C-alpha positions in Angstrom: -117.4 -33.0 -149.9 -114.9 -35.6 -148.5 -111.3 -34.2 -148.3 -108.3 -33.7 -146.2 -107.3 -30.2 -145.1 -104.3 -28.3 -143.7 -100.8 -28.3 -145.1 -97.5 -30.3 -145.2 -96.0 -28.2 -142.4 -98.6 -29.3 -139.9 -100.1 -32.4 -141.4 -103.6 -33.0 -142.7 -106.9 -34.2 -141.2 -110.0 -35.7 -142.7 -113.1 -33.5 -143.0 -116.6 -33.9 -144.3 -118.3 -30.7 -145.6 -122.0 -31.3 -145.8 -124.4 -29.3 -148.0 -121.4 -27.7 -149.6 -122.1 -25.4 -152.5 -119.3 -24.8 -154.9 -121.0 -21.7 -156.2 -120.1 -19.8 -153.0 -116.3 -20.5 -152.9 -113.5 -18.4 -154.0 -111.2 -21.4 -154.5 -110.8 -22.6 -158.0 -112.5 -26.0 -158.5 -113.1 -28.3 -161.4 -115.8 -30.9 -160.9 -114.9 -34.1 -162.7 -117.4 -36.9 -162.5 -115.4 -40.0 -161.6 -118.1 -42.7 -161.5 -121.2 -43.8 -159.6 -121.6 -45.4 -156.2 -124.5 -47.4 -155.1 -127.0 -45.7 -152.8 -126.5 -48.6 -150.4 -123.2 -47.0 -149.3 -124.4 -43.4 -149.1 -126.9 -42.1 -146.5 -128.6 -38.8 -147.3 -128.3 -36.3 -144.5 -130.9 -34.2 -142.8 -133.0 -32.0 -144.9 -131.3 -28.9 -143.6 -129.5 -26.9 -146.3 -127.1 -25.4 -143.8 -123.4 -26.0 -144.6 -121.6 -27.8 -141.9 -118.2 -29.4 -141.3 -117.3 -32.4 -139.2 -115.0 -35.4 -138.9 -117.6 -38.1 -138.1 -118.4 -40.6 -140.9 -122.2 -41.1 -141.4 -122.2 -43.9 -144.0 -120.1 -46.7 -145.5 -118.5 -44.4 -148.2 -117.4 -41.9 -145.5 -116.2 -44.8 -143.2 -114.0 -45.9 -146.1 -112.3 -42.4 -146.0 -111.6 -42.8 -142.3 -109.3 -45.8 -142.8 -107.1 -43.9 -145.4 -104.5 -42.1 -143.4 -104.2 -38.4 -144.1 -100.8 -37.2 -145.0 -98.6 -36.4 -142.0 -96.2 -33.6 -141.3 -93.3 -33.1 -143.7 -89.8 -32.3 -142.4 -89.4 -30.1 -145.5 -92.9 -28.8 -146.4 -91.6 -26.8 -149.4 -90.3 -30.0 -151.0 -92.5 -30.8 -154.1 -92.4 -34.5 -153.0 -93.9 -33.6 -149.5 -97.2 -35.4 -148.6 -100.2 -33.6 -150.0 -104.0 -33.9 -150.3 -103.8 -35.0 -153.9 -101.9 -38.2 -152.9 -104.7 -38.9 -150.4 -107.3 -38.7 -153.1 -105.6 -41.5 -155.0 -105.4 -43.6 -151.9 -109.1 -43.0 -151.1 -110.1 -44.0 -154.6 -108.0 -47.2 -154.3 -109.8 -48.0 -151.1 -113.2 -47.5 -152.8 -112.2 -49.7 -155.6 -110.9 -52.4 -153.2 -114.3 -52.3 -151.4 -116.1 -52.6 -154.8 -117.9 -49.3 -154.1 -116.6 -47.8 -157.4 -115.4 -49.3 -160.6 -111.7 -49.6 -161.3 -112.1 -47.5 -164.5 -112.2 -44.5 -162.1 -108.4 -44.8 -161.9 -108.0 -43.6 -165.5 -110.4 -40.7 -165.1 -108.6 -39.5 -161.9 -105.1 -39.9 -163.5 -106.3 -37.8 -166.5 -107.6 -35.0 -164.2 -105.7 -31.7 -164.0 -103.7 -31.2 -160.8 -104.0 -27.9 -158.9 -101.6 -26.9 -156.2 
């Protein structure tokens, strides 16, 4: 899982969750296939099935995430227009499209996805 975590009051940071299993989370998720990326930009990790978290990119896809700035602190974190992780997802997808790692049709799929706050 590639995502940014924290909140508008403190700002966000990029995190990679490796061997993440959605079956063991209490948070509501909806998995929506966006598209496919070539295996030339993704490196499979170690064979360990232990879930880990880190901030170090290990392949080209993850490296693309590191150049998309996570949302910073908000002067008014309760403002609905405050920076949030959903904005970052759109920026990350745009980066992947710009690098030709994913097809531009992904924009439509992402825009049609439900938003959870």
